[in-house]
C-alpha positions in Angstrom: -30.5 -20.5 -22.1 -27.1 -18.8 -21.9 -25.1 -18.1 -25.0 -21.8 -19.9 -25.4 -19.9 -17.0 -27.1 -18.1 -14.6 -24.8 -18.1 -11.0 -26.0 -15.0 -9.6 -27.7 -12.9 -7.2 -25.5 -14.0 -4.3 -27.7 -17.7 -5.1 -27.1 -19.2 -3.3 -24.1 -22.7 -4.8 -24.9 -23.3 -8.1 -26.6 -26.5 -9.9 -27.4 -26.3 -13.6 -28.5 -29.3 -15.2 -30.1 -31.6 -13.2 -27.9 -35.4 -13.9 -28.1 -38.1 -12.3 -26.1 -41.5 -13.9 -26.3 -44.7 -12.4 -24.9 -47.4 -14.9 -24.4 -51.0 -13.7 -24.9 -54.2 -15.6 -24.4 -54.4 -16.6 -28.1 -50.9 -16.3 -29.5 -47.3 -15.6 -28.8 -45.5 -12.4 -29.8 -41.8 -12.4 -30.6 -40.6 -9.0 -29.7 -37.0 -10.1 -30.4 -36.3 -13.1 -32.5 -32.7 -14.3 -32.4 -30.8 -11.0 -32.2 -27.0 -11.3 -32.2 -25.0 -8.1 -32.1 -21.9 -6.6 -30.4 -21.7 -2.9 -29.6 -18.1 -1.5 -29.5 -16.8 0.4 -26.5 -16.5 4.1 -27.3 -19.1 4.1 -30.0 -22.4 5.8 -30.7 -25.1 3.4 -32.0 -28.6 4.3 -33.0 -31.4 1.7 -33.1 -34.3 2.3 -35.5 -37.2 0.4 -37.0 -40.9 0.7 -37.8 -43.5 0.8 -35.0 -43.6 -2.7 -33.4 -40.1 -3.7 -34.6 -38.7 -4.4 -31.1 -36.6 -1.3 -30.5 -37.6 -0.7 -26.9 -37.4 -4.4 -26.1 -33.9 -4.4 -27.5 -32.9 -1.6 -25.2 -34.6 -3.1 -22.2 -32.9 -6.4 -22.6 -29.5 -4.9 -23.4 -29.7 -2.7 -20.3 -30.9 -5.5 -18.0 -34.3 -4.0 -17.5 -36.0 -7.1 -18.9 -34.9 -10.7 -19.2 -34.8 -12.4 -22.5 -36.8 -15.6 -23.0 -33.6 -17.2 -24.4 -30.2 -16.2 -25.4 -27.6 -14.2 -23.5 -26.8 -10.6 -22.8 -23.3 -9.4 -21.7 -22.7 -6.0 -20.4 -19.1 -4.8 -19.6 -18.0 -8.4 -19.5 -20.8 -9.6 -17.2 -23.3 -12.2 -18.2 -26.6 -10.7 -17.0 -28.3 -14.1 -16.8 -26.0 -15.1 -13.9 -27.0 -12.1 -11.7 -29.6 -12.0 -8.9 -31.9 -9.0 -8.8 -29.8 -7.1 -6.2 -26.6 -7.6 -8.2 -28.4 -6.6 -11.3 -29.7 -3.4 -9.7 -26.2 -2.6 -8.5 -24.7 -3.2 -12.0 -27.3 -0.9 -13.6 -26.6 1.8 -11.0 -22.8 1.6 -11.3 -22.3 0.8 -15.0 -25.3 2.1 -16.9 -26.6 5.7 -17.5 -30.0 6.4 -18.8 -31.5 9.3 -20.7 -35.2 9.2 -21.5 -37.6 11.3 -23.4 -39.0 12.4 -20.0 -36.3 14.2 -18.0 -37.2 12.4 -14.7 -35.6 15.2 -12.5 -36.5 15.7 -8.9 -38.2 19.2 -8.8 -37.1 20.1 -5.3 -33.4 19.5 -6.1 -30.9 21.9 -7.7 -29.0 21.0 -10.9 -26.0 19.9 -8.9 -28.1 17.8 -6.6 -30.0 16.1 -9.5 -26.7 15.4 -11.2 -25.0 13.9 -8.2 -28.0 11.9 -7.0 -26.8 8.6 -8.5 -23.5 8.9 -6.6 -25.3 9.6 -3.4 -27.7 6.7 -3.8 -24.6 4.5 -4.4 -23.0 5.8 -1.2 -20.2 7.5 -3.1 -19.0 11.0 -2.2 -19.2 13.3 -5.3 -15.8 14.7 -6.5 -16.5 18.4 -6.8 -14.0 18.9 -9.6 -15.6 16.1 -11.6 -19.1 17.4 -10.9 -18.1 20.9 -12.0 -16.5 19.5 -15.2 -19.5 17.5 -16.3 -21.9 20.4 -15.6 -19.7 22.7 -17.5 -19.5 20.2 -20.4 -23.3 20.3 -20.8 -23.3 24.1 -20.6 -25.0 24.6 -17.3 -22.2 26.1 -15.2 -24.3 29.3 -14.6 -27.4 27.2 -13.7 -26.0 24.8 -11.2 -28.1 26.2 -8.3 -31.3 26.4 -10.3 -34.2 23.9 -9.9 -35.8 22.1 -12.9 -38.8 24.4 -12.9 -36.5 27.3 -13.6 -35.0 25.6 -16.7 -36.1 25.1 -20.3 -36.8 21.7 -21.7 -33.4 21.6 -23.4 -31.6 22.6 -20.2 -33.5 19.9 -18.2 -32.3 17.3 -20.7 -28.8 18.6 -20.3 -29.1 17.9 -16.6 -30.3 14.4 -17.4 -27.3 13.8 -19.6 -24.9 15.1 -16.9 -26.6 12.8 -14.4 -26.1 9.8 -16.8 -22.4 10.7 -17.3 -21.4 11.4 -13.7 -21.0 7.8 -12.7 -18.6 7.2 -15.6 -20.8 4.3 -16.8 -19.8 1.6 -19.2 -22.7 2.6 -21.5 -25.4 5.2 -21.7 -28.8 4.1 -23.0 -31.0 6.7 -24.6 -34.7 6.1 -25.2 -35.9 8.8 -27.6 -33.9 11.4 -25.7 -34.8 14.2 -28.1 -38.5 13.2 -28.6 -39.9 16.1 -26.4 -37.5 18.8 -27.8 -37.8 21.2 -30.7 -35.5 20.8 -33.6 -32.8 23.3 -32.5 -32.7 22.1 -29.0 -32.6 18.4 -30.1 -29.6 19.2 -32.3 -27.8 20.7 -29.3 -28.6 17.7 -27.1 -27.4 15.3 -29.8 -24.2 17.3 -30.1 -23.6 16.8 -26.4 -24.0 13.0 -26.8 -21.7 13.0 -29.7 -19.1 15.0 -27.7 -19.4 12.5 -24.8 -18.2 9.8 -27.2 -15.3 12.0 -28.4 -14.0 13.5 -25.2 -14.8 10.8 -22.7 -14.8 7.7 -24.8 -18.4 7.1 -23.7 -20.5 4.3 -25.3 -24.0 5.4 -26.2 -26.9 3.3 -27.5 -29.9 5.4 -28.6 -33.3 4.3 -29.7 -34.9 6.9 -32.0 -37.5 7.3 -34.7 -35.8 10.4 -36.1 -33.4 10.0 -39.0 -31.7 13.3 -38.2 -31.0 12.1 -34.7 -29.7 8.7 -35.9 -27.3 10.5 -38.3 -25.3 11.7 -35.3 -24.4 8.0 -34.6 -21.4 6.1 -35.8 -23.7 3.2 -36.8 -27.4 2.8 -37.2 -29.0 -0.6 -36.6 -32.4 -1.4 -38.2 -34.9 -3.8 -36.6 -38.0 -5.2 -38.2 -40.3 -8.0 -36.8 -37.9 -8.4 -33.9 -34.9 -9.2 -36.1 -31.8 -7.2 -37.1 -32.3 -6.5 -40.8 -29.5 -4.1 -41.7 -27.0 -1.5 -40.6 -25.5 1.7 -41.9 -22.1 3.2 -40.9 -21.9 6.9 -40.5 -25.0 7.5 -42.7 -26.6 10.8 -43.6 -30.1 11.6 -42.4 -31.4 11.1 -46.0 -29.8 7.6 -46.2 -31.5 6.7 -42.9 -34.8 8.1 -44.0 -34.7 6.1 -47.2 -34.0 2.9 -45.4 -36.8 3.6 -43.0 -39.2 4.2 -45.8 -38.4 0.8 -47.3 -38.7 -0.9 -43.9 -42.0 0.8 -43.3 -43.4 -0.4 -46.6 -42.2 -3.9 -45.9 -43.7 -3.9 -42.5 -47.0 -2.7 -43.9 -47.1 -5.5 -46.4 -46.4 -8.1 -43.7 -49.1 -6.7 -41.5 -51.7 -7.3 -44.2 -50.9 -11.0 -44.4 -52.7 -13.6 -42.3 -50.8 -14.1 -39.0 -49.0 -17.5 -38.8 -50.5 -19.8 -36.3 -48.9 -19.7 -32.9 -46.6 -16.7 -33.4 -47.2 -13.1 -34.3 -44.2 -10.9 -34.6 -43.5 -7.3 -33.7 -45.1 -6.1 -30.5 -43.4 -3.2 -28.7 -41.9 -0.4 -30.7 
């Protein structure tokens, strides 16, 4: 079922009444249950929630990695439901950047070659000045000829960020991008994402479990039981942590209740 509302011009991503149902042998699991939200162009949004709240499913549906059971997803003005797989693959390649907890770098390639790989896969010739700029922005100008095995974890994640930015995507999705990093390195990586919003007008959507990471965002969305249950604008880490504590207690109470027949909520963190 496609949504009837077109996204606002300021929305680079919009979900309208999105539901994602996983059907098991004995019950149905609503990983997303009627989510409607628009994410503004040039903004940094963090998505949080207790384990099983639907965070990863939200990201996968918003990025076109998974299809919703019902509802519609718009990305950069395109209704994803109307795309065949080849067109969807091209859209992800051209208009979306990804930064994951795992760096996913090719060990045999240098920093420059890893960064420019998305361009080459798309048949686009890298612009040397643009490549130099993005590598300098992430602080790796002196490491451009190094391979991943010669870099620290933080430096490898910087390469992944540069790779996500090089195609000038409409949106960068981050799935726990600081999850494998120490506190100091995580702060540096989050600073780079924040800078990308400020100097390049980049749109970033980041799933995280860390209140400190979420506090770098302009807005934090909270999911529980597959539903959007709240948001905070420019919060502190303490404010995010307090909200998560309340959500965690609420989710724990719900998990101790008997499951309603036919539907159980909240698979997929």
